[in-house]
BADRENSE-217684 format. One line per 3 residues: number of its first residue (from 0); their letters; for each residue z, x, y of N, C-alpha, C, CB. Coordinates in Angstrom, 1 decimal. Atoms other than C-alpha are relative to their C-alpha. Glycine has a CB too. Example, Ala and Ser with C-alpha at 12.3 -4.5 7.8 and 13.67 -1.06 7.14 Angstrom:
residues 2
0) as) 0.0,0.9,-1.2,7.8,12.3,-4.5,0.0,0.9,1.2,1.2,-1.0,0.0  0.0,-0.9,-1.1,7.1,13.7,-1.1,0.8,-0.8,1.1,-1.4,0.4,0.5
END
This chain:
residues 97
0) xxx) 0.4,0.6,-1.0,-0.3,0.2,-0.2,0.2,0.6,1.6,0.6,-1.3,-0.3  -0.4,-0.5,-1.3,-0.7,1.2,3.5,0.6,-0.4,1.1,-0.8,0.3,0.4  -0.7,0.7,-0.8,0.8,1.1,6.6,-0.5,-1.3,0.6,0.5,0.9,0.8
3) xxx) 0.7,1.1,-0.9,-1.4,-1.6,8.0,0.1,-1.1,-0.9,-1.6,0.3,0.6  -0.5,1.1,0.8,-1.1,-3.9,4.9,1.7,-0.3,0.2,-0.4,0.4,-1.4  -1.3,-0.2,-0.5,2.7,-3.0,5.4,0.2,-1.0,1.4,0.3,1.6,0.2
6) xxx) -0.1,0.9,-1.6,2.5,-4.2,9.1,-0.1,-1.5,-0.1,-1.3,0.4,1.1  0.4,1.3,0.2,0.8,-7.2,8.2,0.9,-0.8,-0.6,-1.1,-0.1,-0.7  -1.0,0.6,1.0,3.3,-8.2,5.6,1.1,-0.6,0.8,0.6,1.1,-1.2
9) xxx) -1.1,-0.1,-0.4,6.2,-7.8,7.7,-0.3,-1.1,1.4,0.3,1.6,0.2  0.0,1.1,-1.3,4.6,-9.5,10.8,-0.5,-1.2,-0.4,-0.9,0.4,1.3  0.2,1.2,0.4,3.4,-12.4,8.7,1.4,-0.9,-0.4,-0.9,0.2,-1.1
12) xxx) -1.2,0.5,0.4,7.1,-12.8,7.4,0.7,0.0,1.4,0.6,1.0,-1.2  -0.9,0.5,-1.2,8.7,-12.4,11.2,-0.6,-1.2,0.7,0.2,1.1,1.0  0.7,1.1,-0.8,6.2,-14.7,12.5,0.3,-1.5,-0.8,-1.8,0.4,0.1
15) xxx) -0.6,1.3,0.8,7.0,-17.0,9.6,1.5,-0.7,0.2,0.0,0.3,-1.5  -1.3,0.4,-0.4,10.7,-17.1,10.4,0.1,-0.8,1.3,0.8,1.2,0.1  0.1,1.1,-1.3,9.8,-18.2,14.0,-0.7,-1.2,-0.1,-0.6,0.5,1.1
18) xxx) 0.4,1.5,0.3,7.6,-21.1,12.9,0.9,-0.5,-0.5,-1.2,-0.4,-0.7  -1.2,0.8,0.5,10.4,-22.3,10.9,1.0,-0.3,0.6,0.6,0.5,-0.9  -1.0,0.8,-0.9,12.9,-22.2,13.4,-0.8,-1.1,1.0,0.8,1.1,0.8
21) xxx) 0.5,0.7,-1.1,10.5,-23.8,15.7,-0.4,-1.3,-0.7,-1.2,0.8,0.9  0.3,1.0,0.6,9.6,-26.4,13.4,1.4,-1.1,-0.4,-0.7,0.6,-1.1  -1.1,0.3,0.0,13.2,-27.0,12.7,0.4,-0.9,1.1,0.7,0.9,0.0
24) xxx) -0.5,0.4,-1.3,14.1,-27.5,16.4,-0.8,-1.2,0.5,-0.1,1.0,1.0  0.9,0.8,-0.1,11.2,-29.9,16.5,0.7,-1.4,-0.7,-1.2,0.5,-0.6  -0.5,0.9,0.9,12.7,-32.0,13.8,1.4,-0.2,0.5,-0.1,0.6,-1.5
27) xxx) -1.1,0.4,-0.6,16.1,-31.9,15.5,-0.3,-0.5,1.0,0.9,0.8,0.1  0.2,0.8,-1.3,14.8,-33.2,18.8,-0.5,-1.4,-0.4,-0.9,0.8,1.0  0.8,1.6,0.4,13.0,-36.2,17.0,1.3,-0.9,-0.8,-1.6,0.1,-1.2
30) xxx) -1.2,0.3,0.4,16.7,-36.9,15.7,-0.1,-0.4,-1.1,0.7,-0.9,0.6  0.3,0.2,1.3,15.6,-36.9,12.4,1.5,0.7,-0.8,-1.5,0.8,-0.5  -1.4,-0.1,0.9,19.2,-35.2,11.5,1.1,0.3,0.8,-0.1,1.3,-1.1
33) xxx) -1.1,0.1,-0.8,22.4,-35.3,12.4,1.2,1.3,-0.6,0.6,-1.6,-0.1  -0.9,-1.0,0.2,24.1,-31.7,11.7,0.8,0.7,1.0,-0.7,0.9,-0.6  -0.6,-0.6,-0.7,25.4,-30.9,14.5,1.6,0.6,0.0,-0.2,-0.6,0.8
36) xxx) -1.2,-0.5,0.3,28.7,-29.9,13.4,-0.1,1.4,-0.8,0.7,-0.9,-0.7  0.3,-1.6,0.7,27.0,-26.9,11.4,-0.6,0.7,0.8,-0.9,0.2,-1.3  0.9,-0.6,-1.0,24.8,-25.9,14.2,0.7,0.3,1.2,-1.1,-0.7,0.2
39) xxx) -0.5,-0.2,-1.2,26.9,-26.5,17.3,1.4,0.2,-0.1,-0.4,-1.0,0.8  -1.3,-0.4,0.1,30.1,-24.7,18.1,1.0,-1.5,0.5,0.2,1.5,1.0  -1.3,1.0,-0.6,33.2,-27.2,18.3,1.3,0.8,0.4,0.6,-1.0,-1.3
42) xxx) -1.4,-0.7,0.1,36.5,-26.4,19.9,1.1,-1.2,0.4,0.0,1.4,1.2  -0.8,1.1,-0.2,39.4,-29.0,19.8,-0.8,-1.0,-0.1,0.6,0.0,1.2  0.5,1.2,0.7,37.2,-31.3,17.9,-0.9,-0.4,1.2,1.1,-1.3,-0.6
45) xxx) 0.8,0.6,-0.8,34.9,-31.7,21.0,-1.4,1.4,0.0,0.9,-0.5,1.6  1.3,-0.9,0.0,31.1,-30.0,21.0,0.3,0.9,1.3,-1.5,-1.0,0.2  0.1,-0.9,-1.2,31.1,-26.9,23.4,-1.2,-0.5,0.8,-0.1,1.5,-0.5
48) xxx) 1.2,0.5,-0.4,27.6,-28.4,24.3,-0.9,-1.0,-0.7,-0.7,1.0,0.3  0.8,0.9,0.8,25.5,-31.2,23.7,-1.5,0.1,0.5,0.6,-1.5,0.1  1.3,-0.1,-0.1,21.8,-30.4,23.5,-1.0,-1.3,0.0,-0.4,0.7,-1.0
51) xxx) 0.7,0.9,-0.1,19.4,-32.7,24.7,-1.4,-0.3,-0.6,0.0,0.1,0.9  1.2,-0.1,0.9,16.1,-33.5,22.8,-1.2,0.5,0.9,-0.3,-1.5,-0.6  1.0,-1.1,-0.9,14.0,-31.9,25.6,0.1,1.5,0.1,0.0,-0.5,1.5
54) xxx) -0.4,-1.4,0.0,15.9,-28.7,25.9,-0.3,0.7,-1.5,1.6,0.0,0.3  0.0,-0.4,1.6,15.7,-28.8,21.8,-1.7,0.4,0.1,0.6,-1.7,-1.4  1.6,-0.4,0.2,11.6,-29.0,22.2,-0.2,1.2,0.9,-1.0,-1.2,0.4
57) xxx) 0.1,-1.1,-0.9,11.8,-26.4,25.0,0.4,1.3,-0.8,0.9,-0.2,1.3  -0.3,-1.1,1.0,13.5,-23.8,22.5,-1.0,0.2,-0.7,1.1,-0.2,-0.9  1.4,0.0,0.8,10.7,-25.0,20.1,-1.1,0.7,0.3,-0.5,-1.3,-0.1
60) xxx) 1.5,-0.7,-0.9,8.1,-24.1,22.5,0.5,1.7,0.1,-0.2,-0.9,2.2  -0.4,-1.4,-0.3,9.8,-20.8,23.3,-0.1,0.8,-1.5,1.5,0.2,0.6  0.0,-0.8,1.3,10.2,-19.8,19.4,-1.6,0.1,-0.4,1.1,-0.8,-1.2
63) xxx) 1.7,-0.3,0.4,6.2,-20.7,18.7,-0.6,1.0,1.1,-0.9,-1.6,-0.1  1.0,-1.2,-0.5,5.3,-18.5,21.7,0.5,1.6,-0.3,-0.2,-0.1,1.8  -0.4,-1.2,0.7,7.5,-15.7,20.3,-1.0,0.4,-1.3,1.3,-0.3,-0.4
66) xxx) 1.1,-0.4,1.3,5.2,-15.9,17.0,-1.3,0.1,0.7,-0.1,-1.3,-1.3  1.3,-1.0,-0.3,1.9,-15.4,18.6,-0.2,1.1,0.2,-0.7,-0.2,0.8  0.6,-1.6,-0.3,1.9,-11.9,19.7,0.3,0.8,-1.3,0.9,1.0,1.6
69) xxx) -0.5,-0.6,1.2,3.7,-11.1,16.3,-1.4,-0.2,-0.7,1.4,-0.7,-0.7  1.3,0.4,1.2,0.6,-12.9,14.4,-1.0,0.9,0.7,-0.6,-2.1,-0.1  1.1,-0.6,-0.6,-1.7,-11.3,17.0,0.2,1.4,-0.3,-0.1,-0.2,1.4
72) xxx) -0.2,-1.6,0.7,-0.4,-7.6,16.5,-0.3,0.1,-1.2,1.3,0.7,0.1  0.3,-0.4,1.2,-0.5,-7.9,13.0,-1.1,-0.3,-0.7,0.9,-0.3,-0.7  1.5,0.5,0.6,-3.8,-9.1,12.6,-0.4,-1.6,-0.8,-0.4,1.1,-1.1
75) xxx) -0.1,1.0,0.8,-2.8,-12.5,11.3,-0.6,-1.2,0.8,1.5,-0.1,-0.5  0.5,0.8,-0.4,-3.9,-14.6,13.7,-1.6,-0.4,0.4,0.6,0.0,0.7  1.1,0.0,0.1,-7.5,-13.9,13.8,-0.4,-0.8,-1.9,-0.5,1.6,0.5
78) xxx) 0.4,0.6,1.6,-7.4,-14.5,9.7,0.8,-1.2,-0.1,0.5,1.0,-1.3  -0.7,1.3,0.0,-5.2,-17.9,10.3,-1.1,-0.7,1.0,1.6,0.0,0.7  1.2,0.7,-0.6,-8.1,-19.0,12.8,-1.1,-0.3,-1.0,-0.5,0.9,1.2
81) xxx) 1.2,0.2,1.0,-10.8,-18.3,10.0,0.4,-1.0,-1.0,-0.4,1.4,-0.7  -0.4,1.1,0.7,-8.8,-20.2,7.6,-0.1,-1.3,0.3,1.0,0.1,-0.3  -0.2,1.6,-0.7,-8.3,-23.3,9.9,-1.5,-0.4,-0.1,0.6,-0.2,1.8
84) xxx) 1.5,0.2,0.0,-12.2,-23.1,10.5,-0.3,-0.4,-1.2,-0.9,1.1,0.4  0.6,0.1,1.5,-12.9,-22.9,6.6,0.4,-1.3,-0.2,0.5,1.0,-1.1  -0.6,1.0,0.4,-10.6,-25.7,6.1,-0.6,-1.4,0.3,1.2,0.1,0.5
87) xxx) 0.8,1.2,-0.7,-12.1,-27.9,8.4,-1.3,-0.2,-0.2,0.0,0.1,1.3  1.5,-0.1,0.2,-15.7,-27.1,7.6,0.2,-0.8,-1.4,-0.8,1.7,0.0  0.0,0.6,1.4,-14.5,-28.1,3.8,0.2,-1.4,0.1,1.0,0.5,-0.9
90) xxx) -0.5,1.5,0.0,-12.9,-31.3,4.8,-0.9,-1.0,1.0,1.6,-0.1,0.6  0.9,0.8,-0.7,-15.6,-32.4,7.3,-1.6,0.3,-0.6,0.1,0.3,1.6  1.6,-0.6,0.1,-18.9,-31.2,5.4,-0.6,-1.3,-0.4,-0.2,1.3,-1.2
93) xxx) 0.9,1.2,0.3,-19.8,-34.8,3.9,-0.1,-0.8,1.1,0.4,-0.9,-1.1  0.0,1.0,-0.9,-19.1,-36.6,6.9,-1.2,0.4,1.3,1.5,-0.1,0.5  0.9,-0.3,-1.1,-21.7,-34.4,9.2,-1.4,-0.7,-0.3,-0.1,1.7,0.1
96) x) 1.5,0.2,0.5,-24.6,-35.6,7.0,-0.5,-1.4,0.2,-0.2,0.3,-1.4
END
């Protein structure tokens, strides 16, 4: 394994972590989960802060923005774009006729 492959693997893993955290914040912002006791610190039985859905979506956007330079520097973004185009062509090849 050469250094370029290793860098791509590490880049993909790091970007995947950012993307997973982004999707988790979107899930929370949509009110799909009530796990605040596990992720929000409490003191004397009261939460130290109460995040709004808008702030949670802002955090999700920030995490997504952090993933893009990693994808780009690890040469993963062009590969992902190519895979997306390929998948779209497969999906819509019959409807173009």
